[in-house]
All heavy atoms as atom14 arrays in JSON, in Angstrom:
{
  "sequence": "MYGWIWRHLPGNAWVKALVSLLLVLAVVYVLFQYVFPWAEPLLPFNDVTVDNQ",
  "atom14_mask": [
    [1, 1, 1, 1, 1, 1, 1, 1, 0, 0, 0, 0, 0, 0],
    [1, 1, 1, 1, 1, 1, 1, 1, 1, 1, 1, 1, 0, 0],
    [1, 1, 1, 1, 0, 0, 0, 0, 0, 0, 0, 0, 0, 0],
    [1, 1, 1, 1, 1, 1, 1, 1, 1, 1, 1, 1, 1, 1],
    [1, 1, 1, 1, 1, 1, 1, 1, 0, 0, 0, 0, 0, 0],
    [1, 1, 1, 1, 1, 1, 1, 1, 1, 1, 1, 1, 1, 1],
    [1, 1, 1, 1, 1, 1, 1, 1, 1, 1, 1, 0, 0, 0],
    [1, 1, 1, 1, 1, 1, 1, 1, 1, 1, 0, 0, 0, 0],
    [1, 1, 1, 1, 1, 1, 1, 1, 0, 0, 0, 0, 0, 0],
    [1, 1, 1, 1, 1, 1, 1, 0, 0, 0, 0, 0, 0, 0],
    [1, 1, 1, 1, 0, 0, 0, 0, 0, 0, 0, 0, 0, 0],
    [1, 1, 1, 1, 1, 1, 1, 1, 0, 0, 0, 0, 0, 0],
    [1, 1, 1, 1, 1, 0, 0, 0, 0, 0, 0, 0, 0, 0],
    [1, 1, 1, 1, 1, 1, 1, 1, 1, 1, 1, 1, 1, 1],
    [1, 1, 1, 1, 1, 1, 1, 0, 0, 0, 0, 0, 0, 0],
    [1, 1, 1, 1, 1, 1, 1, 1, 1, 0, 0, 0, 0, 0],
    [1, 1, 1, 1, 1, 0, 0, 0, 0, 0, 0, 0, 0, 0],
    [1, 1, 1, 1, 1, 1, 1, 1, 0, 0, 0, 0, 0, 0],
    [1, 1, 1, 1, 1, 1, 1, 0, 0, 0, 0, 0, 0, 0],
    [1, 1, 1, 1, 1, 1, 0, 0, 0, 0, 0, 0, 0, 0],
    [1, 1, 1, 1, 1, 1, 1, 1, 0, 0, 0, 0, 0, 0],
    [1, 1, 1, 1, 1, 1, 1, 1, 0, 0, 0, 0, 0, 0],
    [1, 1, 1, 1, 1, 1, 1, 1, 0, 0, 0, 0, 0, 0],
    [1, 1, 1, 1, 1, 1, 1, 0, 0, 0, 0, 0, 0, 0],
    [1, 1, 1, 1, 1, 1, 1, 1, 0, 0, 0, 0, 0, 0],
    [1, 1, 1, 1, 1, 0, 0, 0, 0, 0, 0, 0, 0, 0],
    [1, 1, 1, 1, 1, 1, 1, 0, 0, 0, 0, 0, 0, 0],
    [1, 1, 1, 1, 1, 1, 1, 0, 0, 0, 0, 0, 0, 0],
    [1, 1, 1, 1, 1, 1, 1, 1, 1, 1, 1, 1, 0, 0],
    [1, 1, 1, 1, 1, 1, 1, 0, 0, 0, 0, 0, 0, 0],
    [1, 1, 1, 1, 1, 1, 1, 1, 0, 0, 0, 0, 0, 0],
    [1, 1, 1, 1, 1, 1, 1, 1, 1, 1, 1, 0, 0, 0],
    [1, 1, 1, 1, 1, 1, 1, 1, 1, 0, 0, 0, 0, 0],
    [1, 1, 1, 1, 1, 1, 1, 1, 1, 1, 1, 1, 0, 0],
    [1, 1, 1, 1, 1, 1, 1, 0, 0, 0, 0, 0, 0, 0],
    [1, 1, 1, 1, 1, 1, 1, 1, 1, 1, 1, 0, 0, 0],
    [1, 1, 1, 1, 1, 1, 1, 0, 0, 0, 0, 0, 0, 0],
    [1, 1, 1, 1, 1, 1, 1, 1, 1, 1, 1, 1, 1, 1],
    [1, 1, 1, 1, 1, 0, 0, 0, 0, 0, 0, 0, 0, 0],
    [1, 1, 1, 1, 1, 1, 1, 1, 1, 0, 0, 0, 0, 0],
    [1, 1, 1, 1, 1, 1, 1, 0, 0, 0, 0, 0, 0, 0],
    [1, 1, 1, 1, 1, 1, 1, 1, 0, 0, 0, 0, 0, 0],
    [1, 1, 1, 1, 1, 1, 1, 1, 0, 0, 0, 0, 0, 0],
    [1, 1, 1, 1, 1, 1, 1, 0, 0, 0, 0, 0, 0, 0],
    [1, 1, 1, 1, 1, 1, 1, 1, 1, 1, 1, 0, 0, 0],
    [1, 1, 1, 1, 1, 1, 1, 1, 0, 0, 0, 0, 0, 0],
    [1, 1, 1, 1, 1, 1, 1, 1, 0, 0, 0, 0, 0, 0],
    [1, 1, 1, 1, 1, 1, 1, 0, 0, 0, 0, 0, 0, 0],
    [1, 1, 1, 1, 1, 1, 1, 0, 0, 0, 0, 0, 0, 0],
    [1, 1, 1, 1, 1, 1, 1, 0, 0, 0, 0, 0, 0, 0],
    [1, 1, 1, 1, 1, 1, 1, 1, 0, 0, 0, 0, 0, 0],
    [1, 1, 1, 1, 1, 1, 1, 1, 0, 0, 0, 0, 0, 0],
    [1, 1, 1, 1, 1, 1, 1, 1, 1, 0, 0, 0, 0, 0]
  ],
  "atom14_positions": [
    [[0.82, -1.19, -0.01], [-0.01, 0.0, 0.0], [0.87, 1.26, 0.0], [0.61, 2.2, -0.74], [-0.9, 0.0, 1.21], [-1.8, 1.22, 1.31], [-2.98, 1.16, 2.62], [-2.05, 1.88, 3.93], [0.0, 0.0, 0.0], [0.0, 0.0, 0.0], [0.0, 0.0, 0.0], [0.0, 0.0, 0.0], [0.0, 0.0, 0.0], [0.0, 0.0, 0.0]],
    [[1.91, 1.28, 0.85], [2.77, 2.47, 0.91], [3.54, 2.67, -0.38], [3.76, 3.8, -0.8], [3.71, 2.39, 2.1], [2.99, 2.33, 3.41], [3.02, 1.2, 4.22], [2.21, 3.4, 3.82], [2.34, 1.16, 5.41], [1.52, 3.37, 5.02], [1.59, 2.24, 5.81], [0.91, 2.18, 6.98], [0.0, 0.0, 0.0], [0.0, 0.0, 0.0]],
    [[3.93, 1.57, -1.01], [4.6, 1.68, -2.3], [3.69, 2.25, -3.35], [4.11, 3.05, -4.19], [0.0, 0.0, 0.0], [0.0, 0.0, 0.0], [0.0, 0.0, 0.0], [0.0, 0.0, 0.0], [0.0, 0.0, 0.0], [0.0, 0.0, 0.0], [0.0, 0.0, 0.0], [0.0, 0.0, 0.0], [0.0, 0.0, 0.0], [0.0, 0.0, 0.0]],
    [[2.42, 1.88, -3.33], [1.46, 2.41, -4.3], [1.29, 3.91, -4.09], [1.27, 4.69, -5.06], [0.12, 1.71, -4.11], [-0.91, 2.17, -5.1], [-1.12, 1.69, -6.34], [-1.87, 3.23, -4.88], [-2.14, 2.37, -6.94], [-2.62, 3.31, -6.06], [-2.15, 4.07, -3.85], [-3.64, 4.25, -6.2], [-3.16, 5.0, -3.98], [-3.89, 5.08, -5.16]],
    [[1.18, 4.36, -2.82], [1.07, 5.79, -2.53], [2.32, 6.52, -3.0], [2.23, 7.58, -3.62], [0.82, 6.01, -1.04], [-0.55, 5.45, -0.63], [0.89, 7.48, -0.68], [-0.79, 5.41, 0.86], [0.0, 0.0, 0.0], [0.0, 0.0, 0.0], [0.0, 0.0, 0.0], [0.0, 0.0, 0.0], [0.0, 0.0, 0.0], [0.0, 0.0, 0.0]],
    [[3.49, 5.97, -2.69], [4.75, 6.61, -3.06], [4.87, 6.76, -4.59], [5.31, 7.79, -5.08], [5.92, 5.81, -2.5], [7.24, 6.45, -2.71], [8.17, 6.17, -3.66], [7.8, 7.51, -1.92], [9.27, 6.97, -3.53], [9.08, 7.8, -2.46], [7.37, 8.23, -0.82], [9.89, 8.8, -1.93], [8.17, 9.2, -0.3], [9.42, 9.48, -0.86]],
    [[4.47, 5.74, -5.32], [4.58, 5.79, -6.78], [3.62, 6.83, -7.38], [3.9, 7.38, -8.44], [4.3, 4.43, -7.39], [5.44, 3.47, -7.25], [5.21, 2.21, -8.08], [3.95, 1.55, -7.78], [3.8, 0.61, -6.83], [4.82, 0.25, -6.09], [2.62, 0.04, -6.62], [0.0, 0.0, 0.0], [0.0, 0.0, 0.0], [0.0, 0.0, 0.0]],
    [[2.5, 7.08, -6.73], [1.5, 8.0, -7.29], [1.67, 9.43, -6.84], [0.94, 10.3, -7.3], [0.1, 7.48, -6.97], [-0.27, 6.29, -7.8], [0.1, 5.02, -7.44], [-0.91, 6.18, -8.98], [-0.35, 4.18, -8.35], [-0.93, 4.87, -9.31], [0.0, 0.0, 0.0], [0.0, 0.0, 0.0], [0.0, 0.0, 0.0], [0.0, 0.0, 0.0]],
    [[2.6, 9.71, -5.93], [2.84, 11.09, -5.54], [3.69, 11.78, -6.6], [4.56, 11.16, -7.22], [3.59, 11.13, -4.2], [2.76, 10.73, -2.98], [3.65, 10.69, -1.74], [1.59, 11.65, -2.77], [0.0, 0.0, 0.0], [0.0, 0.0, 0.0], [0.0, 0.0, 0.0], [0.0, 0.0, 0.0], [0.0, 0.0, 0.0], [0.0, 0.0, 0.0]],
    [[3.46, 13.07, -6.84], [4.21, 13.79, -7.86], [5.6, 14.21, -7.37], [5.83, 14.34, -6.17], [3.36, 15.02, -8.13], [2.67, 15.28, -6.83], [2.41, 13.91, -6.26], [0.0, 0.0, 0.0], [0.0, 0.0, 0.0], [0.0, 0.0, 0.0], [0.0, 0.0, 0.0], [0.0, 0.0, 0.0], [0.0, 0.0, 0.0], [0.0, 0.0, 0.0]],
    [[6.51, 14.43, -8.29], [7.8, 15.01, -7.97], [8.9, 14.02, -7.7], [8.72, 12.82, -7.83], [0.0, 0.0, 0.0], [0.0, 0.0, 0.0], [0.0, 0.0, 0.0], [0.0, 0.0, 0.0], [0.0, 0.0, 0.0], [0.0, 0.0, 0.0], [0.0, 0.0, 0.0], [0.0, 0.0, 0.0], [0.0, 0.0, 0.0], [0.0, 0.0, 0.0]],
    [[10.05, 14.57, -7.29], [11.2, 13.71, -6.97], [11.08, 13.19, -5.52], [10.05, 13.39, -4.88], [12.51, 14.46, -7.2], [12.59, 15.71, -6.37], [11.82, 15.91, -5.43], [13.51, 16.6, -6.72], [0.0, 0.0, 0.0], [0.0, 0.0, 0.0], [0.0, 0.0, 0.0], [0.0, 0.0, 0.0], [0.0, 0.0, 0.0], [0.0, 0.0, 0.0]],
    [[12.12, 12.61, -5.0], [12.05, 11.99, -3.68], [11.81, 13.03, -2.58], [11.08, 12.77, -1.62], [13.33, 11.2, -3.4], [0.0, 0.0, 0.0], [0.0, 0.0, 0.0], [0.0, 0.0, 0.0], [0.0, 0.0, 0.0], [0.0, 0.0, 0.0], [0.0, 0.0, 0.0], [0.0, 0.0, 0.0], [0.0, 0.0, 0.0], [0.0, 0.0, 0.0]],
    [[12.45, 14.2, -2.7], [12.24, 15.22, -1.66], [10.8, 15.73, -1.63], [10.22, 15.95, -0.58], [13.2, 16.4, -1.87], [14.62, 16.04, -1.52], [15.62, 15.77, -2.39], [15.15, 15.84, -0.22], [16.76, 15.46, -1.72], [16.5, 15.5, -0.36], [14.62, 15.94, 1.05], [17.33, 15.23, 0.72], [15.45, 15.69, 2.13], [16.78, 15.34, 1.96]],
    [[10.24, 15.95, -2.8], [8.85, 16.41, -2.89], [7.9, 15.32, -2.39], [6.95, 15.62, -1.66], [8.5, 16.83, -4.34], [7.02, 17.16, -4.48], [9.38, 18.0, -4.78], [0.0, 0.0, 0.0], [0.0, 0.0, 0.0], [0.0, 0.0, 0.0], [0.0, 0.0, 0.0], [0.0, 0.0, 0.0], [0.0, 0.0, 0.0], [0.0, 0.0, 0.0]],
    [[8.15, 14.1, -2.75], [7.33, 12.98, -2.26], [7.4, 12.88, -0.75], [6.39, 12.63, -0.08], [7.77, 11.68, -2.9], [7.4, 11.58, -4.35], [7.83, 10.25, -4.92], [7.48, 10.14, -6.38], [7.75, 8.83, -6.93], [0.0, 0.0, 0.0], [0.0, 0.0, 0.0], [0.0, 0.0, 0.0], [0.0, 0.0, 0.0], [0.0, 0.0, 0.0]],
    [[8.6, 13.05, -0.18], [8.74, 13.0, 1.27], [7.97, 14.13, 1.94], [7.3, 13.92, 2.95], [10.21, 13.03, 1.65], [0.0, 0.0, 0.0], [0.0, 0.0, 0.0], [0.0, 0.0, 0.0], [0.0, 0.0, 0.0], [0.0, 0.0, 0.0], [0.0, 0.0, 0.0], [0.0, 0.0, 0.0], [0.0, 0.0, 0.0], [0.0, 0.0, 0.0]],
    [[8.03, 15.32, 1.39], [7.3, 16.45, 1.94], [5.79, 16.24, 1.83], [5.06, 16.48, 2.8], [7.72, 17.74, 1.23], [7.05, 19.03, 1.73], [7.42, 19.28, 3.19], [7.45, 20.18, 0.86], [0.0, 0.0, 0.0], [0.0, 0.0, 0.0], [0.0, 0.0, 0.0], [0.0, 0.0, 0.0], [0.0, 0.0, 0.0], [0.0, 0.0, 0.0]],
    [[5.33, 15.79, 0.69], [3.89, 15.53, 0.52], [3.45, 14.4, 1.47], [2.36, 14.48, 2.06], [3.58, 15.21, -0.94], [2.14, 14.76, -1.11], [3.85, 16.42, -1.81], [0.0, 0.0, 0.0], [0.0, 0.0, 0.0], [0.0, 0.0, 0.0], [0.0, 0.0, 0.0], [0.0, 0.0, 0.0], [0.0, 0.0, 0.0], [0.0, 0.0, 0.0]],
    [[4.27, 13.39, 1.63], [3.95, 12.29, 2.55], [3.82, 12.8, 3.98], [2.89, 12.44, 4.71], [4.99, 11.21, 2.5], [5.06, 10.63, 1.24], [0.0, 0.0, 0.0], [0.0, 0.0, 0.0], [0.0, 0.0, 0.0], [0.0, 0.0, 0.0], [0.0, 0.0, 0.0], [0.0, 0.0, 0.0], [0.0, 0.0, 0.0], [0.0, 0.0, 0.0]],
    [[4.75, 13.67, 4.38], [4.69, 14.26, 5.72], [3.43, 15.08, 5.9], [2.76, 14.99, 6.93], [5.92, 15.12, 5.97], [5.98, 15.82, 7.32], [6.04, 14.83, 8.46], [7.15, 16.78, 7.36], [0.0, 0.0, 0.0], [0.0, 0.0, 0.0], [0.0, 0.0, 0.0], [0.0, 0.0, 0.0], [0.0, 0.0, 0.0], [0.0, 0.0, 0.0]],
    [[3.08, 15.86, 4.88], [1.85, 16.65, 4.96], [0.6, 15.77, 5.03], [-0.36, 16.08, 5.76], [1.75, 17.6, 3.77], [2.79, 18.73, 3.75], [2.68, 19.53, 2.45], [2.63, 19.63, 4.96], [0.0, 0.0, 0.0], [0.0, 0.0, 0.0], [0.0, 0.0, 0.0], [0.0, 0.0, 0.0], [0.0, 0.0, 0.0], [0.0, 0.0, 0.0]],
    [[0.62, 14.67, 4.29], [-0.52, 13.75, 4.37], [-0.65, 13.12, 5.76], [-1.77, 12.99, 6.28], [-0.37, 12.64, 3.3], [-0.63, 13.06, 1.87], [-0.27, 11.95, 0.93], [-2.08, 13.49, 1.69], [0.0, 0.0, 0.0], [0.0, 0.0, 0.0], [0.0, 0.0, 0.0], [0.0, 0.0, 0.0], [0.0, 0.0, 0.0], [0.0, 0.0, 0.0]],
    [[0.46, 12.74, 6.34], [0.44, 12.15, 7.69], [-0.07, 13.18, 8.69], [-0.9, 12.87, 9.56], [1.83, 11.62, 8.08], [1.9, 11.3, 9.55], [2.17, 10.41, 7.24], [0.0, 0.0, 0.0], [0.0, 0.0, 0.0], [0.0, 0.0, 0.0], [0.0, 0.0, 0.0], [0.0, 0.0, 0.0], [0.0, 0.0, 0.0], [0.0, 0.0, 0.0]],
    [[0.4, 14.43, 8.59], [-0.05, 15.47, 9.49], [-1.56, 15.73, 9.31], [-2.27, 15.98, 10.29], [0.75, 16.74, 9.28], [2.2, 16.68, 9.72], [2.92, 17.97, 9.34], [2.32, 16.41, 11.2], [0.0, 0.0, 0.0], [0.0, 0.0, 0.0], [0.0, 0.0, 0.0], [0.0, 0.0, 0.0], [0.0, 0.0, 0.0], [0.0, 0.0, 0.0]],
    [[-2.04, 15.68, 8.09], [-3.46, 15.89, 7.85], [-4.29, 14.76, 8.45], [-5.36, 15.0, 9.05], [-3.72, 15.98, 6.34], [0.0, 0.0, 0.0], [0.0, 0.0, 0.0], [0.0, 0.0, 0.0], [0.0, 0.0, 0.0], [0.0, 0.0, 0.0], [0.0, 0.0, 0.0], [0.0, 0.0, 0.0], [0.0, 0.0, 0.0], [0.0, 0.0, 0.0]],
    [[-3.83, 13.54, 8.35], [-4.53, 12.4, 8.95], [-4.56, 12.53, 10.47], [-5.61, 12.32, 11.12], [-3.91, 11.06, 8.51], [-4.42, 9.91, 9.35], [-4.18, 10.83, 7.02], [0.0, 0.0, 0.0], [0.0, 0.0, 0.0], [0.0, 0.0, 0.0], [0.0, 0.0, 0.0], [0.0, 0.0, 0.0], [0.0, 0.0, 0.0], [0.0, 0.0, 0.0]],
    [[-3.44, 12.89, 11.06], [-3.37, 13.07, 12.52], [-4.33, 14.2, 12.96], [-5.04, 14.07, 13.95], [-1.92, 13.33, 12.98], [-1.87, 13.79, 14.43], [-1.1, 12.1, 12.78], [0.0, 0.0, 0.0], [0.0, 0.0, 0.0], [0.0, 0.0, 0.0], [0.0, 0.0, 0.0], [0.0, 0.0, 0.0], [0.0, 0.0, 0.0], [0.0, 0.0, 0.0]],
    [[-4.34, 15.3, 12.22], [-5.24, 16.41, 12.54], [-6.7, 15.96, 12.49], [-7.48, 16.28, 13.4], [-5.0, 17.55, 11.55], [-5.95, 18.7, 11.74], [-5.76, 19.63, 12.76], [-7.07, 18.87, 10.92], [-6.63, 20.67, 12.97], [-7.95, 19.91, 11.11], [-7.72, 20.81, 12.12], [-8.61, 21.86, 12.34], [0.0, 0.0, 0.0], [0.0, 0.0, 0.0]],
    [[-7.09, 15.25, 11.44], [-8.47, 14.79, 11.33], [-8.82, 13.84, 12.46], [-9.92, 13.91, 13.04], [-8.7, 14.15, 9.95], [-10.03, 13.41, 9.91], [-8.65, 15.2, 8.86], [0.0, 0.0, 0.0], [0.0, 0.0, 0.0], [0.0, 0.0, 0.0], [0.0, 0.0, 0.0], [0.0, 0.0, 0.0], [0.0, 0.0, 0.0], [0.0, 0.0, 0.0]],
    [[-7.9, 12.97, 12.83], [-8.16, 12.06, 13.93], [-8.38, 12.79, 15.24], [-9.34, 12.53, 15.95], [-7.0, 11.06, 14.08], [-6.92, 9.95, 13.06], [-5.64, 9.17, 13.23], [-8.11, 9.03, 13.14], [0.0, 0.0, 0.0], [0.0, 0.0, 0.0], [0.0, 0.0, 0.0], [0.0, 0.0, 0.0], [0.0, 0.0, 0.0], [0.0, 0.0, 0.0]],
    [[-7.51, 13.75, 15.56], [-7.63, 14.45, 16.83], [-8.8, 15.43, 16.85], [-9.38, 15.66, 17.91], [-6.33, 15.21, 17.15], [-5.32, 14.34, 17.84], [-4.3, 13.77, 17.12], [-5.42, 14.08, 19.2], [-3.37, 12.97, 17.73], [-4.49, 13.26, 19.82], [-3.45, 12.71, 19.1], [0.0, 0.0, 0.0], [0.0, 0.0, 0.0], [0.0, 0.0, 0.0]],
    [[-9.17, 16.01, 15.72], [-10.23, 17.01, 15.7], [-11.63, 16.4, 15.57], [-12.59, 16.98, 16.09], [-10.0, 18.01, 14.58], [-8.81, 18.88, 14.78], [-8.96, 19.77, 16.0], [-10.0, 20.35, 16.25], [-7.89, 19.85, 16.78], [0.0, 0.0, 0.0], [0.0, 0.0, 0.0], [0.0, 0.0, 0.0], [0.0, 0.0, 0.0], [0.0, 0.0, 0.0]],
    [[-11.75, 15.28, 14.89], [-13.08, 14.77, 14.58], [-13.32, 13.34, 15.06], [-14.35, 13.08, 15.69], [-13.32, 14.82, 13.06], [-13.22, 16.23, 12.52], [-12.11, 16.63, 11.8], [-14.23, 17.14, 12.75], [-12.01, 17.93, 11.32], [-14.14, 18.44, 12.28], [-13.03, 18.83, 11.56], [-12.95, 20.11, 11.11], [0.0, 0.0, 0.0], [0.0, 0.0, 0.0]],
    [[-12.4, 12.44, 14.83], [-12.64, 11.02, 15.1], [-12.55, 10.73, 16.6], [-13.46, 10.13, 17.17], [-11.67, 10.14, 14.32], [-11.84, 8.68, 14.68], [-11.85, 10.33, 12.82], [0.0, 0.0, 0.0], [0.0, 0.0, 0.0], [0.0, 0.0, 0.0], [0.0, 0.0, 0.0], [0.0, 0.0, 0.0], [0.0, 0.0, 0.0], [0.0, 0.0, 0.0]],
    [[-11.48, 11.16, 17.27], [-11.32, 10.88, 18.68], [-12.4, 11.54, 19.54], [-12.94, 10.89, 20.46], [-9.93, 11.26, 19.16], [-8.82, 10.43, 18.56], [-7.55, 10.92, 18.45], [-9.05, 9.14, 18.07], [-6.51, 10.18, 17.89], [-8.03, 8.38, 17.52], [-6.77, 8.9, 17.43], [0.0, 0.0, 0.0], [0.0, 0.0, 0.0], [0.0, 0.0, 0.0]],
    [[-12.76, 12.81, 19.33], [-13.86, 13.4, 20.14], [-15.19, 12.67, 19.9], [-15.99, 12.56, 20.81], [-13.93, 14.85, 19.67], [-12.56, 15.16, 19.19], [-12.08, 13.87, 18.56], [0.0, 0.0, 0.0], [0.0, 0.0, 0.0], [0.0, 0.0, 0.0], [0.0, 0.0, 0.0], [0.0, 0.0, 0.0], [0.0, 0.0, 0.0], [0.0, 0.0, 0.0]],
    [[-15.42, 12.2, 18.69], [-16.66, 11.46, 18.41], [-16.64, 10.12, 19.14], [-17.68, 9.7, 19.68], [-16.79, 11.25, 16.91], [-17.86, 10.27, 16.55], [-19.2, 10.49, 16.49], [-17.66, 8.88, 16.29], [-19.84, 9.34, 16.17], [-18.94, 8.32, 16.06], [-16.55, 8.04, 16.23], [-19.12, 6.97, 15.75], [-16.75, 6.73, 15.94], [-18.01, 6.21, 15.69]],
    [[-15.51, 9.44, 19.17], [-15.44, 8.11, 19.74], [-15.28, 8.11, 21.26], [-15.55, 7.1, 21.89], [-14.28, 7.32, 19.12], [0.0, 0.0, 0.0], [0.0, 0.0, 0.0], [0.0, 0.0, 0.0], [0.0, 0.0, 0.0], [0.0, 0.0, 0.0], [0.0, 0.0, 0.0], [0.0, 0.0, 0.0], [0.0, 0.0, 0.0], [0.0, 0.0, 0.0]],
    [[-14.86, 9.22, 21.84], [-14.55, 9.25, 23.28], [-15.75, 8.86, 24.17], [-15.57, 8.08, 25.1], [-14.02, 10.63, 23.65], [-13.39, 10.68, 25.0], [-14.27, 11.41, 26.0], [-15.1, 12.21, 25.57], [-14.09, 11.15, 27.2], [0.0, 0.0, 0.0], [0.0, 0.0, 0.0], [0.0, 0.0, 0.0], [0.0, 0.0, 0.0], [0.0, 0.0, 0.0]],
    [[-16.95, 9.33, 23.92], [-18.07, 8.89, 24.77], [-18.4, 7.41, 24.63], [-19.02, 6.82, 25.52], [-19.28, 9.72, 24.3], [-18.7, 10.83, 23.51], [-17.39, 10.37, 23.0], [0.0, 0.0, 0.0], [0.0, 0.0, 0.0], [0.0, 0.0, 0.0], [0.0, 0.0, 0.0], [0.0, 0.0, 0.0], [0.0, 0.0, 0.0], [0.0, 0.0, 0.0]],
    [[-17.98, 6.78, 23.55], [-18.27, 5.38, 23.33], [-17.26, 4.45, 24.02], [-17.52, 3.25, 24.12], [-18.27, 5.08, 21.83], [-19.21, 5.93, 20.98], [-18.99, 5.66, 19.51], [-20.65, 5.68, 21.37], [0.0, 0.0, 0.0], [0.0, 0.0, 0.0], [0.0, 0.0, 0.0], [0.0, 0.0, 0.0], [0.0, 0.0, 0.0], [0.0, 0.0, 0.0]],
    [[-16.15, 4.99, 24.5], [-15.09, 4.18, 25.1], [-15.32, 4.05, 26.6], [-15.78, 4.98, 27.25], [-13.71, 4.82, 24.82], [-13.36, 4.9, 23.34], [-12.07, 5.66, 23.17], [-13.26, 3.53, 22.73], [0.0, 0.0, 0.0], [0.0, 0.0, 0.0], [0.0, 0.0, 0.0], [0.0, 0.0, 0.0], [0.0, 0.0, 0.0], [0.0, 0.0, 0.0]],
    [[-14.98, 2.9, 27.19], [-15.28, 2.64, 28.59], [-14.22, 3.12, 29.59], [-14.08, 2.54, 30.65], [-15.4, 1.13, 28.63], [-14.41, 0.68, 27.61], [-14.47, 1.73, 26.52], [0.0, 0.0, 0.0], [0.0, 0.0, 0.0], [0.0, 0.0, 0.0], [0.0, 0.0, 0.0], [0.0, 0.0, 0.0], [0.0, 0.0, 0.0], [0.0, 0.0, 0.0]],
    [[-13.47, 4.19, 29.3], [-12.39, 4.59, 30.17], [-12.88, 5.18, 31.5], [-12.18, 5.15, 32.48], [-11.48, 5.6, 29.49], [-10.75, 5.02, 28.31], [-10.7, 5.68, 27.1], [-10.09, 3.79, 28.4], [-10.03, 5.15, 26.03], [-9.43, 3.25, 27.33], [-9.4, 3.94, 26.14], [0.0, 0.0, 0.0], [0.0, 0.0, 0.0], [0.0, 0.0, 0.0]],
    [[-14.08, 5.73, 31.51], [-14.59, 6.32, 32.75], [-15.46, 5.34, 33.56], [-16.0, 5.7, 34.6], [-15.41, 7.57, 32.44], [-14.55, 8.68, 31.94], [-13.37, 8.76, 32.29], [-15.1, 9.54, 31.09], [0.0, 0.0, 0.0], [0.0, 0.0, 0.0], [0.0, 0.0, 0.0], [0.0, 0.0, 0.0], [0.0, 0.0, 0.0], [0.0, 0.0, 0.0]],
    [[-15.61, 4.13, 33.11], [-16.37, 3.11, 33.82], [-15.44, 2.4, 34.8], [-14.77, 1.42, 34.45], [-16.99, 2.1, 32.86], [-17.98, 2.77, 31.92], [-18.47, 3.85, 32.24], [-18.28, 2.17, 30.87], [0.0, 0.0, 0.0], [0.0, 0.0, 0.0], [0.0, 0.0, 0.0], [0.0, 0.0, 0.0], [0.0, 0.0, 0.0], [0.0, 0.0, 0.0]],
    [[-15.39, 2.88, 36.04], [-14.51, 2.28, 37.04], [-15.31, 1.31, 37.89], [-16.52, 1.47, 38.09], [-13.82, 3.34, 37.91], [-12.92, 4.19, 37.05], [-14.85, 4.19, 38.59], [0.0, 0.0, 0.0], [0.0, 0.0, 0.0], [0.0, 0.0, 0.0], [0.0, 0.0, 0.0], [0.0, 0.0, 0.0], [0.0, 0.0, 0.0], [0.0, 0.0, 0.0]],
    [[-14.65, 0.31, 38.44], [-15.32, -0.66, 39.28], [-14.84, -0.6, 40.73], [-15.32, -1.35, 41.56], [-15.08, -2.1, 38.76], [-13.69, -2.33, 38.69], [-15.7, -2.26, 37.38], [0.0, 0.0, 0.0], [0.0, 0.0, 0.0], [0.0, 0.0, 0.0], [0.0, 0.0, 0.0], [0.0, 0.0, 0.0], [0.0, 0.0, 0.0], [0.0, 0.0, 0.0]],
    [[-13.93, 0.29, 41.04], [-13.39, 0.45, 42.4], [-14.09, 1.62, 43.04], [-14.11, 2.72, 42.5], [-11.86, 0.65, 42.38], [-11.34, 0.84, 43.8], [-11.19, -0.52, 41.69], [0.0, 0.0, 0.0], [0.0, 0.0, 0.0], [0.0, 0.0, 0.0], [0.0, 0.0, 0.0], [0.0, 0.0, 0.0], [0.0, 0.0, 0.0], [0.0, 0.0, 0.0]],
    [[-14.66, 1.42, 44.25], [-15.33, 2.51, 44.97], [-14.35, 3.16, 45.92], [-13.52, 2.51, 46.53], [-16.52, 1.95, 45.77], [-17.64, 1.48, 44.85], [-17.76, 1.99, 43.74], [-18.37, 0.56, 45.3], [0.0, 0.0, 0.0], [0.0, 0.0, 0.0], [0.0, 0.0, 0.0], [0.0, 0.0, 0.0], [0.0, 0.0, 0.0], [0.0, 0.0, 0.0]],
    [[-14.47, 4.48, 46.06], [-13.67, 5.21, 47.05], [-14.46, 5.3, 48.34], [-15.41, 6.07, 48.45], [-13.33, 6.6, 46.55], [-12.39, 6.58, 45.37], [-11.61, 5.64, 45.28], [-12.45, 7.57, 44.53], [0.0, 0.0, 0.0], [0.0, 0.0, 0.0], [0.0, 0.0, 0.0], [0.0, 0.0, 0.0], [0.0, 0.0, 0.0], [0.0, 0.0, 0.0]],
    [[-14.09, 4.51, 49.35], [-14.83, 4.5, 50.62], [-13.93, 4.97, 51.73], [-12.81, 4.76, 51.85], [-15.33, 3.11, 50.94], [-16.4, 2.69, 49.95], [-16.92, 1.31, 50.27], [-16.47, 0.63, 51.17], [-17.89, 0.87, 49.5], [0.0, 0.0, 0.0], [0.0, 0.0, 0.0], [0.0, 0.0, 0.0], [0.0, 0.0, 0.0], [0.0, 0.0, 0.0]]
  ]
}
């Protein structure tokens, strides 16, 4: 899969590396801004079974 992406990016190796970095940063941004906040209420991290007595 990564080879397919690399072959389809424009430019020489430096341009491909820069575009790849920008794509990774864009994916991380979308995950932190949209996906993780949407999924956070669905995750059981706040369901504790130990009582504070």
